[in-house]
N, C-alpha and C positions, 0 to 999 in steps of 0.2 A: 571500678576501684575508687576508693575514697582518698582525698588528698588533705593532708594535715600540714599546716604551716606553723612551725614552732619558732617564736621570736625570743632571742636571747642576746646576751653580750658576755664576753669573756672578762668582765670586771669581777674577778674572784671566780674560783672554780665551781662554786655551788650552782650557778645558773646553768652552765652547760651540763653538769652532772644531773640536775633535775630534768632537763630536756632529754638527755640520753636515756634516763630512767623511764620517762613516759614513752619515748619511741620504742624502747625494748619491750615494754609492757604491751604496746599496741601490736607489735609483731608477734609477741608470744601468744596473745589472745586471738588475733584475727589473721595472722599470716601476712607475709610480704606480697602475696598475690592479691590481697584484698585492700591493703592500705599502703599509701606512699607518704613518707614523712620527710619533710624538708626542714633543716635547721638553718636559721639565718642569724648572723651576728649583725643586728640592726645598726649599731654605731659604725660599723665598717662601711655601711652603705651611704653615710651622710657626710656633711661638711666638717672641715677642721673647726674647732679642736676636738669635737666629739668623736671623730673617726679615730682619734688616738686615745680614746677613753680607757681601754684596757691597760696600756702602758702608763698613762697618767695615774690611774687608780693604784696600780701596784707600787709606783714610785711614792705616791702620797702616803699610802699605808705603811710603807717601810721606813719613810724618812720624816713624816710630819703628821702624826696621828692627831695632834692637838688642832692643827689647821683643818684637818678633815672633820673633826668633831664640831668645830665652829660652823663650817659650811653645812654640815648635816642639820644642825639645829636651825639655821637660818632658812633652809629650804623645806624643813619639815613642818611648815605651816600652810594651811590651805591656800591662802592668798599667794604666798611665794611659790608654792607648787604649781598653781594655775598659771601664773605669769611665766615661770620658767618653761613649762611644757608648751604653752602657746608660742613662746619665742623659738623653741626647738622646731615646732611644726612650721612656723612661718619661714624660717631660714631653710627648711629642708623639704617643703611640701612636694616639690617636683620629684626629688629623689625617692621620697617615701612612696609616692604614688607609682613611680616606675618599679620600685621594689615589689609592690603587691600585684601590680598588673602583669609582671613577668613571672610571677609565682602564683598561679591560680590555685585556690584552695576551697575546700568544702567546710573547713572549720579552722580557726586561728587560735593558737594558744600562746600567751605571753608568760614567760617565766622571769621577767626582769621588770622592776618597778618603773624606772624612768622612761622606758620606751613604750609603756602601755598606752598612755594617753595620746602621744603624737601618732602612734600607729592606728589607734581607734579613729583619730581625726582624719587620717588618710583614707581609711575604709569608708567613713561616713561621707566623704566627698564623692563617692561613686553612687550611681543610681541604686545599686544593690550591693550588699556585702554579705560575707559568710558569718555565721555565729562566731562570737568572740569570747574566749574564756581566759581568765587569769589564774595562775597558780602561784600563790605567794610563797617565796622561797626564803623569807626571813622568819625566824621562829616566833619571836615575841615582840621585839622592838620594830614594828612594821612601819616603814615610811608612808607618809600620806600619798605618795605617788601611786601606791598599789591600788587605791580604791577608786577606780573609774566606775561611776554609777551606771553607765550605759552598757556594760558587758552583760552577756547572758548568764554567766555563772562565775563565781569566784571561789576557788578552793583555798582554804587557809589551814595552817598546820596545828594551831593551838587555840584554846579558848581565848587567850589574851589577844591573838590576832583577830579573832572573830569580834570580840568586844570593841576593839579599835575600829573596825570597819563600821559597826553599828554607830559608834560615836561620830563617824565621819559621814553619816547619812546613807550608808549602803543599806539597801533593803535586806532584812534578815533572810528572806526566802531565796535570795540570790547567792548566799554564802553557805559553805559547808566545811566542817572541820574533818579533815582526812589524814592529817600528818604531812610530813615532808616526803616527796617521792624519792625513794632509794632504788637503785637498779635492782631488778628482780634477781640477778645473778648473785648479788651480795648475800642475801638471806639464804639462797640455795647453797652457797659455798661455805657457810659457817660449819665448823667441824668441832668435835670434842677436843678439849685442850691437848690431851696426850697425843692424838693423831696429828693435830696441827703442828705441834712441836717436833714430832718425829719427821714430818715432811719438810719442815724448815731447817732441821739440823740444830735446833736449840736444845739445851740441857733439859731433861725431863722434869726435874723436881725443883730447881731454883726459880724463885719468882722472877717474872719478866716485867720491866717497865718499858712501855712503848712510847717513844717520842715522835710526834707527827707535826710537820710544819706546813701542811697544805700542799697543793699541787705545785706552788711556786716557791716553796721553801722559805716563807717569810717569817719574820719575828726573830726573837733572841734564842734560837734553837742551839747555837753553838755555846753560848754562855750558860744556858740551862743544862746542857749535857756536861759541861765542865764542872758546874756546881754539884751535880749529882755524883760525878766521878770523884770529886774531892771528899765526899762523905764516906767512901769505901764501904758501900752497902753490900749486904749479902744478896745480890740480885744479878740479873742479866739486863743489859740494855739493848734495845732494838731501836734504831734511829732511822726515820724515813725523811729524806731531804727534798723530795719532789724533784723538780727540774733545776734546782739550784746546784749546778755542777761544782762551782767553787766551794760551796759549803760542804759538799760531800768529800771533796779532796782534802779540805782542812780537817775534817773529822777522821778521815782515814789515816792522816799523818799523825794523829794524836796518840798518846800512850794511855791505856785504859787500865783501871784497877779491878775490873770485873769483865766477864765475857761480854763483848760488845759487837753488835752486827750493824753494819752501815748499809743503807739502801738508798738508791736514787728514786726516780719516779717508778711507782709500782702499780700493778693491776690486780694484785692479790691481797688487798687490804683486809678483806674478810678473813682470810687465812691468818694474817698477822694479828688481827684483833681476837680471833679465836684462841690463839696461842698465848696472848698476853694476860697479865693480871691487873695492871694499872695503866691507864692512858694519860699522857701529858700532852696537851694540845691547846691551841687558842680556841676561843669560843665560837668557832664557825658552825653554822647550822647544819651543814651536810655531815661534818665529822661527828657532831653531837648525835645526830640521828642514827648514823651508823653504829656509834658506840652503844646507843640504847638497844639497837637490834642485837648486838653482840653481848649485851649484859656486862659491859665493861665500865668500871667506875673511872671518873675523870678528875684529874688535877688540871684546872684551867689556868693557863699561864699568861694569857693575854686576851684582850677583847677590843675590837675596833670601836671607838667611841660612837655612841648613838645606836647604830644598827645591831651591835652584838651585846650591848649592855644588858638587855633583858634576858639574853641567853644565859648569862652568868646567874642571875636570880633564879631562872627556871631550873637549872641544874642544882644549885645550892639549896633552894627551898624544897625541892623534892628529895633531898639527901642522896643524890646520885653522884655528888662530887663536891669539890671545894674550889675556891679561887685563891691562887697564890701569884700575885702580879709581878713578881721579879724572880730571877733565877735562884737566889739564895732561899727565898721562901718556898719555892718548888722543891728544892733539895731537902729542906727541913721537913716539909710535908711528906715527901717520899719516905724519909727515915721514920717519921711517926707512924705512917701506915704500915710499913714493914714490921715495926715493933709491935703494933697491935695484933698482927697475925692475920692469916687467911680469912677467918670468919668475919673480920671487920670490913675488909674491902669487898668480900663477896656479898655482904649485905647491901652495900652501896651499888654493887653491880646488879643485884636483883631489883633495886629501886630504879635503876636506869632502864632495865628491861621493861618495867611496867609503863614507862613513858613511850615505848616503841609503838609504832603503827606500821606493821610490816606490809600491809596491803595497800598503802597509799598510792603507789604507782599504778597498780591494777585498777583501783577504784577510779582514779582520774582517767585512765585509758578507756574504761567502759563509758564514762560520761562523754569523753571526746568522740568516741565512736557513735554514740547516740546523737550528739549534736551534728556530726558530719552528715547525718541523714535528714536534717532539717532543711527546708527550702531556704533560699537566700532571703535575707531581710531587706525589705524595701526602705531605703533611707528617706526621711522626710525632706522634701525639696521646698525650701522657702523662696518666696518671690523676691526678685532682686531689689524691688523698691523697699521691702521690709528690711532687707539687709542694709541698704543705704541709710535708712532711718536710724537703725540701731548702731551701726559701726561706720560712721561717715567717712573718716579719713582713710583708713586702711583699705576698705573695699573700693573707694574711688581711685586709689592708686593701683588697683589691680592685684593687691596682695590677697592671699586666702583669708577668709574670715576666721576669727578665733572660734573655738568650739566650746 
């Protein structure tokens, strides 16, 4: 049996979704008797404050995107990235090594940018290490953290992500454009619109606007839904609040001017996207990739500064959607699209479908399986005198050498 270690963090739902998609594809292609996949939230294994990174990330995105954007720009420079990741490793090298030694693997896959380099450093501290693969889960605006030059292979979702890697001195032969991995069940569960609506109990002929706030229900979803409601449009609304229970309750207590369906966290997003005509969502890479598979045009209502800015350009430049960065603009755009008629938004849906890469998860899984059969990689062992000459203070104090 081959062992696959998938490294992630729950800072945003896209990383876990990508990891679960790769795991599902491995099981689908090779069976659970042939491959064992372990998912590890790396930040949960290390010291404060990074062990609280999922909570800090969600709070920051919800309450202070400007601060987040400033931090993103400061760290998205090669020198800053190098210093930050060296610091993470030096503070957590014992915990990182314990993490990998207690989870033996034939191949390692990282689906999170910030943990990639410290994890690689921990593996390089061993006499031998398994092959290491990165799967970039940002669509276009890819942080410098992703591009660890010593990995065996780096899968990227778009040409822009590939070009960014080349500009950061990644060897082109180590990178491959495959798209963003989406769970195999998503594509398999897509249905014709009339069947999906009948299964969901939605009206058969009235246009449906689907509002999605991600797995954590972030953003101005309540205000956006209210703004659309005030337009009194000839449509149905379907609103998915994720795990945000308070938001769901507030929406359920509201009075609506059109048929409106409120959902919490769902596992049938493919069915809902099949049944919808227009998607309103923030510019998250996972949701955009799913919408492209479903051929669903998008009104992007928000974008996290830095990491999602490029996603907006990607959707708009390919005429698969528009950007409307506040609730009033979203409502006005929804009215304009409905007035244009079905041919207008269906054309944009077809443009979105052309961006889809439905086989990304399977393509990555096949490569992971192939690398799992490679022999362990012998790490270069430098003589301690050479280390002392190059890094005098840190090594003499017994700290791990930077990588």
